[in-house]
C-alpha positions as CSV (number, residue, x, y, z in Angstrom):
1,X,-31.3,-18.9,-4.0
2,X,-28.2,-19.8,-1.8
3,X,-28.9,-17.0,0.4
4,X,-27.4,-18.6,3.3
5,X,-23.6,-18.9,1.6
6,X,-21.0,-19.5,4.2
7,X,-17.7,-21.7,3.9
8,X,-14.7,-22.5,6.6
9,X,-12.0,-24.3,5.0
10,X,-8.3,-25.6,7.0
11,X,-5.2,-27.7,6.1
12,X,-5.2,-31.3,7.9
13,X,-3.0,-33.5,5.3
14,X,-1.0,-32.5,2.3
15,X,0.9,-29.3,1.7
16,X,1.2,-26.9,4.3
17,X,3.9,-24.1,3.8
18,X,4.5,-22.4,1.3
19,X,7.9,-22.1,-0.9
20,X,11.1,-20.8,1.0
21,X,10.4,-16.8,0.1
22,X,7.6,-17.5,-2.4
23,X,4.8,-15.5,-3.7
24,X,1.7,-16.7,-5.4
25,X,-1.8,-17.9,-4.2
26,X,-1.8,-20.0,-1.2
27,X,-6.1,-20.1,-0.8
28,X,-5.5,-23.7,-2.7
29,X,-4.0,-25.4,0.5
30,X,-7.0,-26.1,2.5
31,X,-8.2,-29.6,1.1
32,X,-10.7,-29.7,4.6
33,X,-14.2,-27.9,4.6
34,X,-15.8,-27.7,8.1
35,X,-18.4,-26.1,6.7
36,X,-19.3,-24.8,2.9
37,X,-23.3,-25.0,2.9
38,X,-23.4,-24.4,-0.9
39,X,-20.4,-25.9,-2.3
40,X,-19.1,-22.4,-3.2
41,X,-15.6,-23.1,-2.0
42,X,-13.2,-25.2,-4.3
43,X,-10.6,-27.2,-2.2
44,X,-9.1,-27.8,-5.4
45,X,-8.2,-24.8,-6.8
46,X,-8.5,-22.3,-3.6
47,X,-11.8,-20.4,-5.0
48,X,-14.5,-19.4,-3.7
49,X,-17.6,-18.5,-6.1
50,X,-20.1,-16.2,-5.2
51,X,-23.4,-17.6,-6.0
52,X,-25.4,-14.6,-5.7
53,X,-24.7,-10.8,-6.2
54,X,-24.0,-9.4,-2.7
55,X,-21.9,-8.4,-0.3
56,X,-19.4,-11.0,1.3
57,X,-16.9,-11.0,4.0
58,X,-13.7,-13.0,3.9
59,X,-11.4,-14.0,6.5
60,X,-8.0,-15.8,6.1
61,X,-5.4,-16.3,8.3
62,X,-1.5,-18.4,8.2
63,X,1.2,-18.6,10.8
64,X,4.4,-16.4,9.0
65,X,7.6,-18.1,9.8
66,X,10.8,-16.7,10.2
67,X,13.5,-19.9,9.5
68,X,16.8,-18.9,8.7
69,X,16.5,-15.0,8.1
70,X,14.9,-11.7,9.4
71,X,11.9,-10.2,7.2
72,X,8.4,-9.7,5.7
73,X,5.5,-11.3,4.0
74,X,2.0,-9.7,3.2
75,X,-1.1,-11.2,2.0
76,X,-3.6,-10.3,-0.3
77,X,-7.4,-11.1,-1.5
78,X,-7.8,-11.3,-5.5
79,X,-10.8,-10.9,-7.5
80,X,-11.1,-12.4,-10.8
81,X,-7.3,-12.6,-10.8
82,X,-6.8,-8.9,-10.1
83,X,-5.6,-7.8,-6.4
84,X,-8.1,-6.1,-4.4
85,X,-5.6,-3.6,-2.9
86,X,-2.9,-1.7,-4.0
87,X,-0.5,-3.9,-2.3
88,X,-2.2,-6.0,0.4
89,X,-4.4,-6.3,3.1
90,X,-1.7,-7.7,5.9
91,X,1.7,-7.4,6.7
92,X,4.1,-9.1,9.3
93,X,7.8,-8.3,10.3
94,X,9.4,-10.9,12.1
95,X,13.0,-11.1,13.5
96,X,13.9,-7.3,13.0
97,X,16.6,-7.7,15.9
98,X,18.0,-10.6,14.1
99,X,16.3,-13.0,15.8
100,X,15.1,-16.2,13.2
101,X,13.0,-19.5,14.2
102,X,10.1,-17.0,15.4
103,X,6.2,-16.7,13.9
104,X,3.7,-14.6,14.1
105,X,0.1,-15.3,12.9
106,X,-1.3,-13.0,10.5
107,X,-4.9,-12.3,9.8
108,X,-6.3,-10.4,7.2
109,X,-10.6,-9.8,6.5
110,X,-12.0,-7.9,3.6
111,X,-15.7,-6.9,3.0
112,X,-16.8,-7.0,-0.7
113,X,-19.3,-6.2,-3.0
114,X,-19.5,-9.5,-6.2
115,X,-21.2,-10.3,-8.8
116,X,-22.5,-14.0,-9.6
117,X,-19.9,-15.8,-10.7
118,X,-16.6,-13.7,-9.2
119,X,-14.3,-15.5,-7.5
120,X,-12.0,-14.6,-4.7
121,X,-8.4,-16.4,-3.7
122,X,-5.9,-15.3,-1.6
123,X,-2.4,-14.7,-2.3
124,X,1.2,-14.2,-0.9
125,X,1.6,-10.4,-2.4
126,X,6.1,-10.4,-0.8
127,X,8.0,-12.4,1.2
128,X,11.6,-12.2,1.9
129,X,14.1,-15.0,1.4
130,X,14.4,-17.6,4.4
131,X,10.2,-17.2,5.6
132,X,7.6,-19.2,4.8
133,X,3.4,-19.2,5.4
134,X,2.4,-22.3,7.7
135,X,-1.0,-23.5,7.2
136,X,-1.0,-26.8,9.3
137,X,-3.2,-28.3,11.2
138,X,-5.8,-25.4,11.7
139,X,-3.0,-22.8,11.8
140,X,-4.1,-21.4,8.7
141,X,-7.9,-21.1,7.7
142,X,-9.8,-19.4,4.8
143,X,-13.5,-18.7,5.7
144,X,-16.3,-16.3,3.7
145,X,-19.8,-15.6,4.0
146,X,-22.6,-13.8,2.4
147,X,-23.6,-10.6,4.2
148,X,-26.8,-9.6,2.3
């Protein structure tokens, strides 16, 4: 039984930012696994799949950038293809005073009960035009572990 399940993945190469104003899955940007004790995170599709029933803790972070407009962005966790929140787990608002080329590091955390075979992904729930989420060189990561 894989009772010591844990992973930590980041982006060291490849695509490093979301589309301008884009939404959709972002957890598939992390090709470098620094830790993955059981191979439960798949960098090819950005999914963590629970190997056993239990309570799991997840963290996700990315740099939210205002490239040409002020605005906002939101990140959320999905379980088995459905949003676990009515809206999102984290919100960022940049440049409300009219500034651009600014950024914030947005971090979200969640603790969820999973059944073996359930999977967790991270999505951009909403994002203003002229903004993106940047994950290159350790500025973004996806991690998780079995709590028990």
